[in-house]
C-alpha positions as a Python dict, from the first residue, in 0.01 Angstrom:
ca = {
    (1, 'M'): (0, 0, 0),
    (2, 'I'): (321, 145, 135),
    (3, 'E'): (314, 236, 502),
    (4, 'M'): (500, 556, 585),
    (5, 'R'): (574, 712, 924),
    (6, 'N'): (704, 1052, 1026),
    (7, 'E'): (951, 1007, 1312),
    (8, 'R'): (920, 1369, 1430),
    (9, 'T'): (542, 1377, 1460),
    (10, 'G'): (457, 1008, 1480),
    (11, 'A'): (203, 1049, 1199),
    (12, 'R'): (136, 754, 969),
    (13, 'R'): (20, 752, 608),
    (14, 'S'): (-70, 472, 372),
    (15, 'V'): (54, 548, 24),
    (16, 'P'): (-56, 352, -284),
    (17, 'H'): (206, 187, -499),
    (18, 'L'): (405, 427, -711),
    (19, 'G'): (255, 328, -1045),
    (20, 'F'): (-46, 453, -1238),
    (21, 'S'): (-326, 601, -1024),
    (22, 'W'): (-658, 470, -1153),
    (23, 'T'): (-850, 672, -897),
    (24, 'T'): (-684, 991, -1022),
    (25, 'L'): (-771, 894, -1379),
    (26, 'F'): (-1142, 879, -1297),
    (27, 'L'): (-1175, 1126, -1006),
    (28, 'G'): (-908, 1385, -1086),
    (29, 'P'): (-840, 1646, -816),
    (30, 'L'): (-1073, 1475, -567),
    (31, 'V'): (-801, 1219, -489),
    (32, 'P'): (-548, 1469, -350),
    (33, 'L'): (-829, 1650, -168),
    (34, 'V'): (-925, 1330, 14),
    (35, 'R'): (-559, 1266, 98),
    (36, 'G'): (-519, 1621, 231),
    (37, 'D'): (-270, 1710, -43),
    (38, 'W'): (-388, 2065, -115),
    (39, 'K'): (-89, 2156, -332),
    (40, 'W'): (-152, 1882, -588),
    (41, 'A'): (-529, 1932, -576),
    (42, 'L'): (-479, 2293, -685),
    (43, 'I'): (-216, 2202, -943),
    (44, 'M'): (-447, 1940, -1097),
    (45, 'Y'): (-746, 2174, -1091),
    (46, 'F'): (-566, 2457, -1269),
    (47, 'V'): (-391, 2232, -1522),
    (48, 'I'): (-724, 2071, -1611),
    (49, 'Q'): (-894, 2411, -1639),
    (50, 'I'): (-625, 2554, -1866),
    (51, 'V'): (-600, 2253, -2098),
    (52, 'V'): (-976, 2192, -2123),
    (53, 'S'): (-1049, 2562, -2182),
    (54, 'T'): (-785, 2581, -2452),
    (55, 'A'): (-915, 2266, -2621),
    (56, 'M'): (-1270, 2404, -2611),
    (57, 'L'): (-1163, 2734, -2768),
    (58, 'V'): (-969, 2556, -3041),
    (59, 'S'): (-1258, 2323, -3119),
    (60, 'V'): (-1504, 2613, -3138),
    (61, 'G'): (-1266, 2800, -3368),
    (62, 'V'): (-1206, 2500, -3590),
    (63, 'T'): (-1579, 2440, -3636),
    (64, 'G'): (-1634, 2783, -3787),
    (65, 'L'): (-1700, 3046, -3521),
    (66, 'W'): (-1384, 3233, -3616),
    (67, 'A'): (-1479, 3201, -3982),
    (68, 'G'): (-1793, 3409, -3929),
    (69, 'E'): (-2047, 3155, -3806),
    (70, 'P'): (-2311, 3337, -3598),
    (71, 'Y'): (-2336, 3082, -3315),
    (72, 'V'): (-2133, 2833, -3115),
    (73, 'K'): (-2196, 2469, -3194),
    (74, 'P'): (-2260, 2290, -2862),
    (75, 'W'): (-2111, 1963, -2984),
    (76, 'A'): (-1785, 2145, -3053),
    (77, 'V'): (-1769, 2271, -2695),
    (78, 'F'): (-1829, 1921, -2555),
    (79, 'A'): (-1584, 1764, -2800),
    (80, 'G'): (-1317, 2013, -2697),
    (81, 'A'): (-1377, 1945, -2330),
    (82, 'G'): (-1353, 1572, -2393),
    (83, 'V'): (-1027, 1605, -2583),
    (84, 'G'): (-887, 1823, -2305),
    (85, 'L'): (-974, 1562, -2043),
    (86, 'L'): (-832, 1283, -2259),
    (87, 'I'): (-503, 1474, -2259),
    (88, 'T'): (-481, 1576, -1892),
    (89, 'Q'): (-628, 1289, -1694),
    (90, 'P'): (-392, 1009, -1808),
    (91, 'V'): (-87, 1233, -1766),
    (92, 'L'): (-185, 1337, -1413),
    (93, 'A'): (-275, 979, -1323),
    (94, 'A'): (66, 861, -1440),
    (95, 'I'): (260, 1106, -1223),
    (96, 'Y'): (49, 1167, -913),
    (97, 'N'): (132, 867, -689),
    (98, 'R'): (506, 914, -737),
    (99, 'R'): (483, 1289, -665),
    (100, 'Y'): (272, 1228, -354),
    (101, 'H'): (528, 978, -224),
    (102, 'A'): (814, 1221, -298),
    (103, 'D'): (634, 1504, -116),
    (104, 'L'): (585, 1285, 190),
    (105, 'V'): (953, 1191, 190),
    (106, 'N'): (1043, 1561, 169),
    (107, 'D'): (815, 1623, 470),
    (108, 'G'): (1011, 1372, 678),
    (109, 'Y'): (815, 1051, 623),
    (110, 'E'): (1002, 722, 587),
    (111, 'E'): (885, 385, 472),
    (112, 'S'): (789, 170, 767),
    (113, 'S'): (801, -208, 775),
    (114, 'A'): (561, -237, 1072),
    (115, 'K'): (193, -181, 1005),
}
């Protein structure tokens, strides 16, 4: 963990290392919510919604609904959602810790050697 301190307010934050965020991979937007990072929680939520919805629509179309099939195949919806999550979650997990650290630095936090 990296200890950060804001000299103006005296607030302290513990920031994980700047690499891959395994918690974000498995928990998604809940991680920034717990950290109080509303901006990234909303960004993650909407990115996931857009990509998963698009993947679901494409998978439903590919399986025949657009070709005149009278019903939606449930497995196609779930497969599309899974593909969408397989695309978004690793990407967000790879960038989130670094972005969180950069946002704290922009807010006036500095790395602190004392714990």
